[in-house]
C-alpha positions as CSV (number, residue, x, y, z in Angstrom):
1,M,24.0,-30.0,0.9
2,A,21.0,-29.0,2.2
3,K,18.5,-26.0,0.5
4,K,18.9,-23.2,2.6
5,K,15.3,-21.8,3.8
6,P,14.3,-18.1,2.5
7,I,14.9,-15.6,5.6
8,E,11.5,-14.9,5.5
9,Q,11.3,-18.4,7.0
10,S,12.8,-17.3,10.0
11,A,11.5,-16.5,13.6
12,A,13.2,-13.3,13.2
13,F,11.9,-11.9,10.3
14,L,8.7,-13.4,11.6
15,K,9.5,-11.1,15.1
16,T,10.3,-8.3,13.3
17,I,6.7,-8.3,10.8
18,R,5.0,-8.9,14.3
19,D,6.6,-6.0,16.5
20,W,6.0,-4.1,13.2
21,Q,2.5,-4.8,14.0
22,K,2.2,-3.7,17.2
23,L,3.8,-0.5,16.2
24,E,0.7,0.2,13.8
25,D,-1.6,-0.5,17.0
26,E,0.8,2.4,18.7
27,T,0.1,4.7,15.8
28,I,-3.9,3.7,15.8
29,K,-4.0,5.0,19.1
30,H,-2.2,7.9,18.8
31,A,-4.2,9.3,15.9
32,D,-7.1,8.3,17.4
33,T,-6.2,10.5,20.8
34,L,-5.4,13.6,18.2
35,M,-8.4,13.3,16.2
36,K,-10.1,13.7,19.5
37,K,-7.7,16.5,21.2
38,S,-8.3,18.8,18.3
39,K,-11.2,20.4,16.6
40,N,-9.5,21.3,13.4
41,R,-10.1,19.4,9.8
42,L,-7.3,19.3,8.6
43,V,-5.1,17.8,11.4
44,K,-8.2,15.3,11.9
45,M,-8.1,14.4,8.4
46,T,-4.6,13.9,8.7
47,M,-4.7,11.6,11.5
48,E,-7.7,9.8,9.7
49,M,-5.6,8.7,7.2
50,I,-2.2,8.0,8.8
51,K,-4.9,5.3,11.4
52,H,-6.7,4.0,7.9
53,D,-2.9,3.7,6.6
54,S,-1.4,2.0,9.9
55,Q,-5.0,-0.8,9.5
56,K,-4.3,-1.6,6.4
57,H,-0.6,-2.0,7.1
58,K,-1.3,-4.3,10.1
59,A,-3.8,-6.1,8.0
60,M,-0.9,-6.7,5.1
61,Q,1.7,-7.4,7.7
62,Q,-1.1,-10.3,8.7
63,M,-1.4,-11.6,5.4
64,L,2.5,-11.7,4.7
65,I,2.6,-13.9,7.9
66,D,-0.1,-15.9,7.7
67,S,1.2,-16.6,4.0
68,L,4.6,-17.0,5.9
69,T,3.4,-19.8,8.6
70,K,-0.2,-20.9,6.6
71,E,-0.7,-21.0,2.9
72,A,1.6,-19.4,0.7
73,F,0.6,-16.7,-1.9
74,V,-0.3,-18.9,-5.4
75,L,-1.4,-17.0,-8.7
76,T,-1.1,-18.3,-11.7
77,P,-0.8,-16.8,-15.4
78,E,-4.4,-17.5,-15.9
79,E,-5.2,-15.4,-12.9
80,L,-3.3,-12.5,-13.5
81,G,-4.4,-13.4,-17.4
82,A,-7.9,-13.0,-16.3
83,L,-7.0,-9.8,-14.7
84,S,-4.9,-8.7,-18.1
85,D,-7.9,-5.9,-19.2
86,G,-9.3,-4.5,-15.8
87,L,-5.3,-4.1,-14.7
88,N,-4.2,-1.9,-17.8
89,K,-7.7,0.0,-17.7
90,H,-6.8,0.8,-14.3
91,L,-3.2,1.6,-14.4
92,A,-4.7,4.0,-17.4
93,A,-7.3,5.5,-14.9
94,E,-4.6,6.2,-12.5
95,A,-2.0,7.9,-14.7
96,K,-5.0,10.7,-15.6
97,S,-5.3,10.9,-12.2
98,L,-1.8,11.8,-11.3
99,E,-2.1,14.2,-14.2
100,L,-4.8,15.8,-13.0
101,A,-3.4,15.8,-9.5
102,D,-0.2,17.4,-11.1
103,E,-2.1,19.8,-12.9
104,A,-4.1,20.7,-9.9
105,L,-0.4,21.0,-8.0
106,S,0.8,23.0,-10.0
107,N,-1.9,25.8,-10.1
108,C,-2.2,26.6,-6.6
109,E,-0.7,28.8,-3.9
110,L,-2.5,27.8,-0.6
111,F,-0.4,26.0,1.8
112,V,-3.3,23.7,2.6
113,T,-4.1,23.2,-1.3
114,R,-0.8,21.8,-1.8
115,Y,-0.8,19.7,1.2
116,I,-3.6,17.8,0.4
117,L,-3.0,17.7,-3.1
118,S,0.6,16.4,-2.6
119,Y,-0.4,13.6,-0.3
120,L,-3.5,12.5,-2.8
121,I,-0.4,12.5,-5.7
122,A,1.7,10.7,-3.1
123,D,-1.5,7.7,-3.1
124,E,-2.2,7.7,-6.6
125,Q,1.8,7.1,-7.3
126,K,1.5,4.0,-5.1
127,H,-1.6,3.0,-7.1
128,H,0.2,3.4,-10.2
129,S,3.3,1.3,-9.1
130,L,1.4,-1.5,-7.2
131,L,-0.5,-1.6,-10.5
132,G,2.4,-1.7,-12.6
133,K,3.9,-4.4,-10.4
134,L,1.5,-6.5,-10.5
135,N,1.4,-5.6,-14.5
136,E,5.0,-7.6,-14.5
137,L,4.4,-10.0,-12.6
138,K,1.7,-11.3,-15.3
139,R,4.6,-10.8,-17.6
140,A,6.9,-12.9,-15.5
141,T,4.6,-15.9,-15.3
142,V,4.2,-15.7,-18.8
143,F,7.8,-16.2,-19.3
144,V,8.8,-18.7,-16.3
145,T,5.9,-21.1,-17.1
């Protein structure tokens, strides 16, 4: 019986990711347009963050496409082990950042302050989660090899 290929290696999956990239391009254009139209610093900052995130998403999508069509990701236990100390320090720093941000948010009253702090907290939570997943990957490779 032939081994079934993962869905990620299908043309349909790659088309989905490429279509998503096109939507990120549209988001970048819309953000640029709104930044040019508005004089409001809060609107400009929000659009700049959205634009930056969309550019980052597009780069990550391309990295995913390349990993499926050109060269697969390879991450050895040795590479992850070498990162271990740095990952642990970064996780601790992110945890402290979240603690400080939560404290600031719980003490603020103004909408704009809460809006900006909420965005920052969501970003810090995302960073903490990504680092945690790398740490899990490090542990998983120790047991797999």
